[in-house]
N, C-alpha and C positions, 0 to 999 in steps of 0.2 A: 376064820378070819385070816387074811394074808399077813405074812411076816412084814414088819415095818422095814422100809428101805433104810439102809445105812448110808449116812453122809460121810464121805471120806474127806478128811482134811490132812494137812501136812504131817501130823504125827502118825497117821494111818498109812501113809504112802511108803511102799517098799522101794529101795533103789532098783533100777533096771539098767542092765548093761547090754548094749548092742555090740555084736561082733562082726567083723568084716574080714574077708580073705583077699589078699592081693590078686591071686590067681586061683583057678579051679584046683590046681595041683598043690597049692600052698597048704601045708598041714598045720601051720601056726596061725590060729585066728587071733586077731588083735582087737582089744577093746576099743570100740569106736568113740565112745563118750567118756572113757575113764578119766582122761586129764581134765575134762570139763566138770565131771561130777566130783572129783576129789583131787584138785591140782596140787595140794600140799604134800601128799604122799605118793603120787603117781610115779611109778618107776618106769624109766624109759626102756626101750628095747635093749636086751642084753643077752649074752650067750654063756656067761659064767657068773656064779655067785660064790664069793669067798667069805666064809664065816670066821670071825675072830673071837676068842674067849679069854677072859681074865678071871682067875680064881674060880673056874667052872661056870661062870655066867657069860652068856652071849653078849658081847659088848659092841660089835661092829659087823655090818653086812655091807660088802662092796659088790656092786653090780658092774660088770665090765662087758664091753663089746669089742672083740678083736684086741684085747689087752689094754684098752682105754677105759678108764673108770667113768661110768655114766652117772652113777649116784652112789652115795654112801649113807647108810642109816646107822646112827649111833644110839645105843641103848645105855641108860644110866640107872644105877641101883642105889638105894639107900637102905641100909640094914637088911640087905637081901631081897628087898622088894623093888620091882621095876617101877621107876618113877618118871622116866622121860624117854621119849623116842623122837629123834630129830633127823630129818633127811637133809643132806647137803649135796 
């Protein structure tokens, strides 16, 4: 007896990312659909990441391009547990 066919619905679907290069020589592939798939936490192009810590906990991540901040991710903790991640 043949195996039954599986019907895929949205909980079964895995995210797919497509990548594109601007030129053949470009070594940095860019996610083509990343902003569309997850616009809330999509990080824009950057060349530097600055990590900030408070009392041993990572509390802020700054993404910069040519010294200009492109995005900031702020992490909040309650009783030592990570409780919030916000991008601005």
